[in-house]
Steps between C-alpha positions, in 0.01 A plus 500: 500500500606856455528715815387852455592813705279615778610857405310678209682545183673835427554708198877496396608827324696458177779742602878507554612420863661847558180675391303258735729527797555882474141602417469713814856635529421859419201497730681351790785755448710528810385183666794272564486203245837333602708559804853342558439355846852511638575865381154653468578626139154549349351503146153666480254379232567819311874454516458138410306573192761774394785274557338223298466746202848629526649159531315384201622800306857426603480127405347587151784755448756209566323294236268280711203390286176309515547125562851535635592360838616694811642306783453609869738352739443686818339485849176680586547878464252770390700533162409139425140611417633794281723277289233230474219746383730697280608191314123376476394854363739452216353160408832334632508188691625485861694189625524503875795323655563371848755749643678221686578315181866425429666635179461173326122475590457866390679415173265213411186723548653785311593283199175302502279818472750698289506798741615826340554697822556426861411688807676420838625668806871563605556198726414260211714677232769240496247215423317737258809580310617143479153387381459785253829410330386132456157608371400752226418798754587825334486727794481462886302761709567540870276653775760723648850507347753230404788454261403338174134613511271792413321654803130432463456861613650604161183360327295740702684806347356439168313795353168457313219237514564122430379375163133387487510117454197313394450202734270193432428400856411140408796431276790721622715351773539704823739274705697188490535360851670155516338188637597140491135394421421156600854361406846586380702832503354849533319623191375845396130535569338717233259738670320774293367826624149357489607207725621733787206743459259229503647355821507834672129554382402144629628570855465872559136455637595185694779704665300806632765758575564841358699818527498518887681168512869436526652175400841345589700432181718224625417234248751546210357674204690261270257233616160499351325528841679822597470629143128453459340491837724769668646729230225498239186458711607753771600765244171451303292547821709808613650342812852566633766230481793494744783307332767293677806383305542191701338328782616545854248426760591778747504763223187360348313541833645843557375617144172346567455694824659829371299531176177357668478215228128393462540201258787252485524252201747245612625130466452222760857544668434867581150409629662230716748754645196732575319233672795368706795727524558683844617815318150567364373598870743801495320673214164673451329339208151606592446680171520163318156395374603205269764252445477315159717197452591341159773344288506189720244307727421652834379260775162558678698499828755775427221715335287477801806565737595811298132628500465447875841684576461790260116550534456530124356310203731221361398349163664300240505518121660304219659560161789418269727700280318368196178630625619858574472370788169487678239228442345466856451723802293468817247784543582787749219408737584335825213256473571398146874441540589128509849462651707240334317559174619715205151616462260480195619589145494881433275684244503392137684181601403141462656190677494118447647218707630232287593144583871501404495126423208467270417865406141488645335816635426480871252649733515649847727342751682302240877553473663555157697747304363850497450653153421858451344712214471875484640828350794499738648191346835555316549499129759221546867440580763698300668274240347184654206396269496152637498617859214729416298223328546295801384768741194645309255274311307601188212620704714741701525299825825544683636211696623638836703178597341533848286233670192624681129485527185727546254468777121538456530873526763531213789583726825323390768329694853408396614159631807418297688572180522295177784735377850469599550851625641569845342821681771655735334779692257545194781519255533227216792271499530258202648167598639447151711813529664381817556155365683646210730696730565189716586293202785751411683395827760229416397282787134483405396221272122561524267726702129575558351786709161515663307718743545422862239639746631789736286692748659841433554484116224270410736275292877487460702334220636157591741324280566120461834435338679189361870556555780388254776618737530630852306834597320596823141638495632842639749521215234433236247746651765766513587429136146564387454800733783677324316469164138586583281759659474455883135377484603216276774368729470120574433488881531116539683235315498121512732254334321200350594202288275569205250768376158340430418548121227389263583285196542814290761633743282775675574549869210361704491793756171374646674184624751717688230732633296205637812374650568827662150531628516154640783612733 
């Protein structure tokens, strides 16, 4: 059966994202749009719109054209929004990159999407320069000043108006975030202006906040959750976003207190800290009305503990990079929130639960793979037609790779994952990527990586290795840690005699996962 949304359908405007997000910028004028939490540096709505226009003019003067790719390799700062919207207004495509990536990881993404320009910050310049040399990047811009890069501020000195570019919202790409999908290495997810505008339109009434609200911008803007649900939704609604470049619990609590943050869009490890960490009692978080958790499952117990401690609403939603991201959200009414559930599917969205063994459609309280259809579903993976075909069928149904069920009220629950992805603190880790790194070590004959449950992180990568010569687990974990971003580090490693594989040679990760759970 097809599960429909309990929310009414909404009209989705056919406009570019900058037009949609900045529609009230002049009216809001001097109201703060973005504040850098640690320094207090502020961009008002009027300044934001002006800076977007100037940056677009500056980029156009440097030869940046519609359809070209602009890479953003930066932590959360107010200027992130300026660059993102300026590129979008020219019909350019943003590719957002994890600021913790190593130079080699950065190089892979820059080459894969063919980025023309790269924006970064001074502390990341060494990695940016190394990657830009290996890729086809023509110019590096920096927020601040650094040798080998053009100050981003120079773009804002451009005289005159940016060129008027015609954008077809349904066809023109807006952003290429990277996701591993259900298997394999990270792939560029092709999202149009219409995809993101649709998703903001679908959730803006379910998330009833406005210009009197202040959101904490701690979730990284490179990640689709931070990008759509914090950056785009909050700016469209005229709220204020207080950004943080990195998570530090004490600083996070101080900023929440100082700026009287009313809404916090978070991931389970931060919700767990709010529920249990003794530091929380030292701060006044009484302005907080809502904590919304996404990116990984939040247990009913942690949600209830956090709600009781902070005296605010806690609810959960669900989405994927491939769905821009939101597909499910709990309503914002205490008696309609079901803790442990991701909520019903959102406006203009349909869901099915499919038996992954025989393909049969299932009914309420029957577990299977969740499929989603709606205007927020991606156009496909960049340069991966086969992976696209495997993910989206001819009728537009996207296979999430997550196992779950819907109850009689149409509220969904996630219970497991078909896909091989590891979710460390809400960030994706592809097992195949870590296995490839392990296999470059001379002592490793074979390797497999799986998710291992962890209370704080949700899951951590655990490796099983077959050795051809002597090496200690610590030595192998350190070897991988030097080559990958910190969230991808292998945290546990076990030496075994043989990696279980199918007749075709595919690693049987489920066998290892079941074995791990059995412990």
